[in-house]
N, C-alpha and C positions, 0 to 999 in steps of 0.2 A: 696631449701623453696618453698615449696604450694605455685601455683599462682592463681588464683581465675578471670575467666572472671568480665570485668564492669557489664554485664546485673546480675550478682550475687549475686552485691551489690545493683542494684537497686532495686531487688525483695527483696532482705530483709531488705533494710530499707526505702524503698519507697523512695527513692529518683529517684531526675531522673528528665527527660521534663515534662512539664506542661501540661498536658491532653488536652488545647485549644491548646496549638502550634503542636500539634501531628499532622500528616500527616490520622491518624486514617481511614476511609472506607473509604478514599477518596484514598488510596492505590490503590486501583483495577483501577481506572479512571486514576490516574498515570501511573501505570504499561501499562495498553497499549498504555497508550501514548511514553513510553517507548519502547515499543514492535514495533513501529511504524517507531520508529525512529533508531530504530535499523535494520530494515529492509530496511529502504531509506539507510542509511548510505554506506550499500553493494552494494549499487548501484550507489552511487556516486565517479565516478576514470573516468581515462583514457580508461582502459578497455574496462569499459562497454558501450563507443561511440562506439570504434573499434570494439565490436559486434553486435550496433544495426545499424552502418552503412553497414559492410560488411558483416553481416550474415541474420539479419531479415529483413534490410531491401531490400535484394537482395531474400528472398525467392517467389516464382511464385507468391503466394495467394495472398503475400501484396504488391507486384507491381503491380498484375493486377486489384485485385480487389477497392484498397486503389486507393481515387482521391487524398489524401495529399500526397503521397510518389514520385513524378513525381522529387522532388528535393532531395537530402540525407541532405542539412540543414532543410528543412522540419520537417523532420524524428525526429530531434535530436533536435529540437523546439516542438514536441509535449510532446516528452521524459522529454524537462527540464521544462515546466508548469504541466504536471504533479508529479513531486519534487517539486515543490513549489503550486502547490495545497494540495499535502500531508504536508506538512512542513507550511501551512496555518491553518491547519485544527488542526496540532499538537499547533501552536503555539496561536491559540482560546482559548486553554483547557488551557494552559501555564495561559493566560492573566485572565481567571477565575477563577483558585484554587489560583492565587498569589492574589487577592486583597484584600486580610485579611491579607496577611503577617506582617512581621513589621517593613525588614528592604527595606531603597529604592530598591535594590535590591533580588530580582526579581520583586516586587511592581511594577517596571516601565520597563516592560519587554514590554508591550504593545508600550508604546513611543519607543523602543530604536528599537523594531522590525519596525515599522513603517518609523524608520528613514533612516535604512539603506538599507532600501527599495530602499531608495531616495537617496541614496550616505552620507548618513550622519553618525557623530556616538551619536548623540542624547545625549551627553552632559556623553558619558559612553567610551570612549577612552581607555579607560585600558580593556573593554570588545572583544575590535578588536580585542586587541593584543596573541590572542590567540595562542600557538604554534600549526602549521599545524600537527605535532604527537601528539599534547595534546590529540586532540581529540578522538582518537584512546582510551587511558584510560577510556574518560568520556562511549564511549560505554561502552567498558569492564564492568565496573563499572556499567553500566541500565543492560548489559545483565544477572550480578547476580543477582542485585536486581528482575527484572523481573521471576526469575526461582525462589527465592524466593517467591514472591506475588500468582505466579503461585500453588505452592504447596502450599501456606496457604489459596489461595480461595480453592482448592479441600479438604483440609480438613476440612475447614468451612461447606464444602457442607457437608460434613459425619456428623460433628457433629451436624449438622440441623436436618438430617433425625435420627439420636440416640436420641435426644430429643426430637421427635416427638412420636418418639414411648414410652420413660421415659414415656410421659403426657397420651399416651394411657395406658401404664403399670399403673400408679397413680390412671386413672380413674376406671378401672377394678380392681384393691385392695380395692378401697373406694363402689364399690359397687357390686361387682361376691364374693368379697372372705367373707370365712365363719365369725361371727359374733364372736371375743374375749369371752372370759370370765374373765367377771372386765372388770374394768377402764383402771388399767392399761397395757391391753395384748398387744401385737404385732398382726397386722395382718400379716396372711397367706399369704408369694407371689409366686406366682406360680413356678415351678422349674427351675435354670436356672435365677433366677431372677439378684442373689446376683452377679454375673458371668458377667452378660449385663449392673448392674449400677457401677460394676470395672471399665469395660470396659470404662466407661460413663468417669469416674475422669481420666481416662488416656487419654482419646482423647482430654480433655478439658486441660490438663496442655500440650499437642503437639503443640494444638491453639495458645497459650498462649508464648511456646519457640518459635514458629514461628514468633510469633507476634513483640517477642522480635528481631531475628534477620532480621526480613525483614521492610521495609521504614514505616509498622505502629505508630511504635513506633520511629521513627525517628522526628528529627525538619524540619517543613512545608519547611523555607525557606530555611534550604539546600539543599532537595533534589530538590525543584521547581528552586532555581540556578541552578545546575548541569543541569536538563535540559536545562531551558532556556541558559546556556551557548554553550549546546549541539547546541541547535538552531541555535542559531545567526553561529555558529564554519559552519556547516550544508551551510546556509546561503552564506558564505563568498565560501566553498568548491563550488559549484553551481556556483556561479558566474565566479570561478578559471576556471571551465571545459569548461564553457556551453559558455563562456564569448565572443568567436570569433565567433560562431552561432547565440546569441540572442542578437540585438542590445540594449532593454532596461535593462540589468541588467548590475547595475554597474558596476563601473572597477575595478578586483580585482588582487593583485598578492601577492607571497612570497617573503620576503626581507632575508638579507641575515644571521639574525635570526633563520629565517625560520618559523616567524610570517605572521597571513596574514598580508594583509599592503591597506585598501579601498579608493580607489583614488573618490570622489563623481563626480558624475553628472554637477556640477552648481560650483564646483572647480579645475575639475580635468587638465581641457584645457585649462587655460586661458595664459595670454600673459607671466605668471613670469613664462614659463619653458623654454620661450626661451631662447637662452643664445649663446656665443661662442664656435663651435666646432672644438675640440682640433684632431688632430691626433692619430690614435690607436698606432704610434710606437713611436712617437717621446714625445707626449704630446703636440707643440706646436698646436698655436691656428692659425684655418686656417683664412684665409679673404676673408672666404663669406657672402655675404649678407643675414644676417638670415630671413627680412622678408619674402624672396622668398619661404621658407621652416616654415610656419607658422600653426600651429598643433603639435600635441599630436608626440611626437620622437619617440615613440615606439608600437602604436595599431591606427590604422586608426577608431576616432571617430567626431561625430560631435561637432566643439567646440561650441556651443552653445544651451547647452541645454537648458529642461527646470526646471522650479523651483523645490524647493523640497518635494512638497506638488502634485506637477502634473506629477512626474517622479516616486511616490508613488502610485497613482492613474492611470496613462498609464502602468507602471508594473501589476495592479492588474486585469486593463482591457485588457489587450493583454494576460493575462494567461484565463480568461473567453475568449474571444474570440478563445482562441487558441485552446481550451478543449469543444470548442462548437461544437456539427456535424452539416453537410455542409444539409441544405435542401433538397439536393438527395442524401441525406446516408441511409443506412440501423437503424443507429443509429438514426436519424431525423424521421423516420416512429415510431420508440418502433417496431421492429420487430427482431432484433438481437439472440432478446434469442429464440425465435419463429422459427427463422431462422436456426439454429444452434442442436437445439432441434430434428428438421428435416432430415438435411446431418450426425447426429450424428446418427440418425435411420436409415439412408440410408447405412450407414456402415457397421450397424451391420448386417443388413438383406446380403451387400454384403459378408461378410465373412461367415454366415451358410446359403444362401437360401435352402437346404435342409430343416433344421429345420421352417424356416419360415413359420406362421399357416395363415390361410386364416383373420383370428382374428386381426394379427399383420397388417398384407395388409391391412386394412381395415381400422384399429388405424392409417396408416401414412396417408392414405387418406382424415380421417378427419382430421387433425393436417395442411393439406393442405389450405390455402388462399382461397377465392373464387378467385381474379386473376388468380391463381398458376392452380388453374383444369381448366377453360376455356382455359386455352394455351396448358395443358398440353393435354389435350381431343380435339382438334384441330390440336397437333402434329400428336397426333395417329391416326385419319380420314384419315388426306393425308398420311401415313405411311403403310396404310392398301393399301390404291386406288394405290399404287406407286407399293405395294406389297416389298419391298426392303428389305437386308439383312440389317440383325441386329445383327450381331457378331460384326464388328466395332463399333456399338453406345455403345456395355457391357464394350469394351476395352478402348474406349474415356471415359467412365462413370470413369469407374476404376481409369486411371493416371487424373481425377480432382480431387476424390476422394480423392488420395494420398496427393495432396497441398492444398485441402479447407478442408477437417477432421483437421488435427492441428492449423485450426483460430474459428471453429467451438469448439473444446476442451478448445483452450484459452478463446472464450467468457463465458464459461459454466464456466471455473478457476477462472476467474477474478471476474464472483457473486458468486463462492463459499466462495472464500477472504472476500470479503465483507462483505457475512453473518460471515461468521468464525469472521472476527473481530469482529463483535458487540455484539458479545456470549461467546468471550472467554479473556484470560487475556493475553494469546499472544498469539499475529496478525500476530508476525512476521513469512514468510515462503520463503521458498527456490523458485528461478527462477520469480525473479518481471515478471506478463505478464503488458505490455504495452495495450495502447488505441488501439494505430495502429495497434495490430495484431490480435485484435479480426474483427467481425463483424460490427463495430460501425459505423466505418468511411469509410464502404464498400461501392462503388457507388452501389444502390437499382436496375438500370437497368440490370447492371451487374452479379449481385449475385440472380436477378431475374434467367437468362437466363440461367444462370451456373446450377443452381439446377434444371432446369425445366431438361437441360441433362441426369444430373444425374438418374431423375426418369426414362427417357425414356429409357436409358440403363437401369436400373432397369426392366422395361417394358420388354423389349427386355432377360432380364435374365430371366423372368420367363414364355418365351414363348420358347425359343430354351428350357429350360427345359421338359417343355409337350410334344413338339415335339418330342424330343431325349426319353421318356416314351414312349410315342406311335410306335415307331419304335422298342424298347423289346418289346411290346405285339404283 
């Protein structure tokens, strides 16, 4: 017995989802948001916390230059704030796209997301009962949607170029071809025009097929509901993973059924949680004065938190404050990208000094800020007066570049990720770069001194190279 897909009957009969309820051209914006959720999901786990604390935070460059990593919990707080900021941006996209949805969910996503940030269910208690393992299935489904949307975006770009060529072909036929004999005659086409028009027809069929397979023809409410469920589940997972390190997050744990359970700040730590203590072995009530042990029984948190609205504002303000650069940092001065370019340029010269021309050295000198030039010239004058040995400075500069260049590359990588995300449907990348890994949070004075020492080593390298060439001559 032959079976046909549902899309076949929709194209045959014209039935299906009404065009007003389809996602349509908003597919690509929704796919970008999905790809950001997929990338964020890969970072929210306990193994990532172990990598942050034991590997990234222990690196020499981050530990020396970054003013904010003297405490390991501070590093985790910055990572948590970045994830919350990313999730808030995706939530804002869902709130805007769901404004015209028919069903209450996801049309009320904005209110629920604001409610769970303050520790409440927002009237959608069933949305908080998402199984922790169910998030994996939602992420896999979004990954497939992103792949389909990426293919559709690429093929629509090809079709757009072909249609532009088709319009130019029609103008050429109208104005450049010989006039046919008689009114009913066909105008002459250039060689290969028939094959080109046939390929355009095949490309249009391919685009229509990809539209049926992707979320382009899907119900807008269902797609945004999937994305809303994923955002809620990821926020609860962030609270579960980082709850012991960020006091501003609502308390979350996983119950016996494997579902997330939210304990609101305003209701979780009341006196109703007090009760008789039972012996773990016999189950007999112990004769203990419970008033001496007031407070939460499983996690130490303040017993009198602020109201729900204040809790949401408190979490939002905490995220913005945590991510804002310190006035003494490189990021606050707006020089992180410029310093990263200087470091990468120095690294390339150290790797192949023999192939570095005088023009490249001049370009590097022009990249330096005025303060760098003054400090560098002053130190070079002192070194000439002392006539000190310069071999140690070269080795010292090489050792510094071993831990400084990764921070510069991470700074440029984060910049490229942001630009890649703005111009492509699939913005998920492997190996997330956190802000504390870059030069944004680095102490400005320390960074300036380190880069000047690298430049001194570079000058010593060329000085030694010139001396060796003179000796050979």
